[in-house]
C-alpha positions in Angstrom: 23.0 25.8 -19.3 22.4 24.4 -15.8 24.5 21.4 -14.8 22.5 18.1 -14.4 22.3 16.8 -10.9 23.7 13.4 -10.0 20.8 11.0 -9.8 20.2 9.5 -6.3 18.5 6.4 -5.0 16.7 5.7 -1.7 19.0 4.9 1.2 19.0 1.3 2.3 18.1 -0.2 4.6 15.1 2.1 4.9 13.2 1.3 8.1 11.6 4.6 9.2 10.2 7.7 7.4 9.0 10.9 8.9 6.9 13.2 6.7 6.8 16.8 7.9 4.3 19.3 6.4 2.2 22.3 7.1 -1.4 21.5 6.6 -3.6 18.4 6.7 -3.6 17.4 3.0 -0.1 18.7 2.1 1.5 15.3 2.6 -1.0 13.7 0.2 -0.8 16.4 -2.4 3.0 16.3 -2.3 3.8 12.6 -1.9 0.8 10.3 -1.4 1.7 7.6 -4.0 5.3 7.7 -2.8 4.3 7.3 0.8 2.2 4.3 -0.2 5.1 2.9 -2.1 7.4 3.3 0.9 4.9 1.7 3.2 4.6 -1.2 0.7 8.4 -1.6 1.0 8.0 -2.2 4.7 9.0 1.2 6.1 7.3 2.6 9.2 5.9 6.0 8.3 4.8 8.8 10.6 3.6 12.4 10.1 4.3 15.8 11.7 1.7 18.5 10.8 2.9 21.9 11.8 -0.4 24.0 11.6 -4.0 23.3 12.6 -5.3 24.0 9.0 -8.1 26.1 10.5 -8.2 28.8 7.7 -8.7 26.6 4.7 -12.2 27.7 3.9 -14.2 30.6 2.4 -17.3 29.6 4.3 -18.1 32.3 6.9 -20.2 29.9 8.9 -17.4 27.5 9.6 -15.1 28.5 12.5 -11.4 27.9 12.4 -11.7 25.6 15.4 -14.4 23.5 13.7 -12.5 23.3 10.5 -9.3 22.3 12.3 -11.1 19.4 13.9 -12.6 18.3 10.6 -9.3 18.4 8.9 -7.6 16.5 11.6 -10.1 13.7 11.1 -9.6 13.8 7.4 -5.9 13.6 7.9 -6.3 10.5 10.0 -8.4 8.8 7.4 -5.9 9.7 4.6 -3.0 8.4 6.7 -4.9 5.2 7.3 -5.4 4.7 3.6 -1.6 5.0 3.1 -0.5 2.9 6.0 0.9 5.7 8.1 1.2 5.3 11.8 1.3 8.2 14.2 0.3 11.8 13.4 1.8 14.6 15.5 -0.1 17.8 15.3 2.1 20.7 16.5 -0.9 23.1 16.4 0.6 26.3 15.1 -2.0 28.7 13.7 -2.7 28.2 10.0 -1.5 31.1 7.9 0.8 32.7 10.4 3.7 30.3 10.5 7.3 31.5 10.5 10.6 29.5 10.6 11.1 30.4 14.2 13.5 28.7 16.6 10.4 27.4 18.5 9.3 25.6 15.3 12.8 24.3 14.6 13.0 22.9 18.1 9.5 21.3 17.9 10.4 19.6 14.7 13.9 18.5 16.0 12.1 17.0 19.0 10.0 14.8 16.7 13.0 13.8 14.6 14.9 12.7 17.7 11.8 10.9 19.0 11.0 9.0 15.8 14.6 8.6 14.6 13.9 8.3 10.9 16.3 7.2 8.2 14.4 9.4 5.7 12.6 12.7 6.0 10.2 14.0 3.4 10.1 17.8 3.5 8.4 20.8 1.8 10.4 23.1 -0.5 11.5 26.2 1.4 12.3 28.2 -1.7 9.9 30.9 -3.0 9.7 30.3 -6.7 9.9 33.0 -9.3 10.4 30.9 -12.4 7.1 31.4 -14.3 5.2 28.8 -12.3 1.6 30.1 -11.9 1.4 29.1 -8.2 2.5 31.2 -5.3 4.1 29.1 -2.5 2.1 29.3 0.7 4.1 31.0 3.5 3.4 28.1 5.8 4.9 25.7 3.3 8.1 27.8 3.1 8.3 28.2 6.8 7.9 24.4 7.4 10.4 23.5 4.8 13.0 25.9 6.1 12.5 24.8 9.7 12.5 21.1 8.8 15.9 21.4 7.0 17.3 23.3 9.9 16.0 20.7 12.3 17.5 17.9 10.3 20.9 19.7 10.2 22.1 20.7 12.6 19.5 20.8 15.4 18.4 17.1 15.6 22.0 15.9 15.0 24.1 18.1 17.3 24.0 17.6 21.1 24.4 21.3 22.0 21.4 22.4 19.9 18.4 22.7 22.1 19.9 21.0 25.2 16.4 20.9 26.7 15.7 18.0 24.4 18.5 16.0 26.1 16.8 16.8 29.4 13.6 15.3 27.9 15.6 12.1 27.2 15.9 12.7 23.4 19.3 11.9 22.2 20.7 13.4 19.0 19.7 11.7 15.7 21.3 11.9 12.3 18.8 11.6 9.4 20.4 9.9 6.4 18.4 11.3 3.5 15.9 14.1 2.9 13.5 14.2 0.0 12.2 17.7 -0.9 8.9 18.0 -2.7 7.8 20.5 -5.3 11.3 21.2 -6.8 12.2 22.2 -10.4 15.4 20.2 -10.6 14.8 16.7 -9.1 17.4 14.0 -8.8 15.4 11.1 -7.4 12.3 9.5 -9.0 9.9 7.0 -7.3 7.9 4.6 -9.5 4.3 5.0 -8.3 2.6 2.9 -11.0 1.5 0.4 -8.4 0.4 2.9 -5.7 -1.2 5.8 -7.6 -4.7 4.6 -6.9 -3.9 4.3 -3.2 -2.6 7.8 -3.2 -5.7 9.1 -4.9 -7.9 7.3 -2.3 -5.9 9.1 0.4 -6.4 12.4 -1.3 -10.1 11.8 -1.6 -10.3 11.7 2.2 -9.8 15.5 2.3 -13.4 16.3 1.5 -13.4 19.8 3.0 -10.7 20.9 0.7 -11.6 19.2 -2.6 -15.0 20.2 -3.9 -14.1 19.0 -7.4 -12.1 15.8 -6.9 -12.4 14.9 -10.6 -10.3 17.9 -11.5 -7.8 17.1 -8.8 -7.5 13.5 -10.0 -7.0 14.7 -13.6 -4.1 16.9 -12.5 -2.5 14.3 -10.4 -2.6 11.7 -13.2 -1.1 14.3 -15.6 1.7 15.2 -13.2 2.8 11.7 -12.4 2.9 10.9 -16.1 4.9 14.1 -16.8 7.3 13.4 -13.9 8.1 9.9 -15.1 8.9 10.9 -18.7 12.6 12.1 -18.2 13.5 8.7 -16.6 11.4 6.4 -18.7 8.8 5.6 -16.0 5.0 5.5 -16.8 4.2 7.1 -13.5 6.5 8.8 -11.0 7.0 11.4 -8.3 10.2 13.4 -8.4 12.1 14.9 -5.5 15.3 16.6 -4.7 17.3 14.1 -2.6 19.8 15.4 -0.1 22.2 12.7 1.4 23.7 13.5 4.8 26.9 11.7 5.6 
């Protein structure tokens, strides 16, 4: 029998959050109601998107370049709905991402620039636990590179010294929330922000031909996530505290 994880809470004070993800819409699918809740608490929130999202279609008449532009606009609209500030598009090609040193450096650069207390990251673990979904390789690569950027690359002066030359001093993130995990240890009450999260998801028109089904699944998942801790609606994360 697996040992239960110690339950965590959000670090305080929580002034700045950086959400790092692979494709336009990943932040909203993974954490939109939570992002809205953090914004309502007064945190400044910014996004880093690692890929251009240009391969997310089966339509042969839509070019990757055109789709990338559409999805960038959809991402801006979704971020506005949630109260998110800046969006940094790193522009890596959709579908081909690896957890390279270049990607780690580019994420570390943004961590040092934004200097967040909290980072929200994708799960870097490929799951083989009976879950019917296969993790996208871009999600895995972004998750792995993000965690490596948080520790040690953004924190330690001698990692990527070119960032020092750019005027970006080391920065220590205090907490990471990892999405899409099987054994969470932190739950966010999203009862007051679920509708805002759904409104943000609805902005990703190119990816959601049947939004009614998406909404049904989201409502089901937040209800299920809240059950273990007695919340009517919640999103659950693996919290990692960095001391």
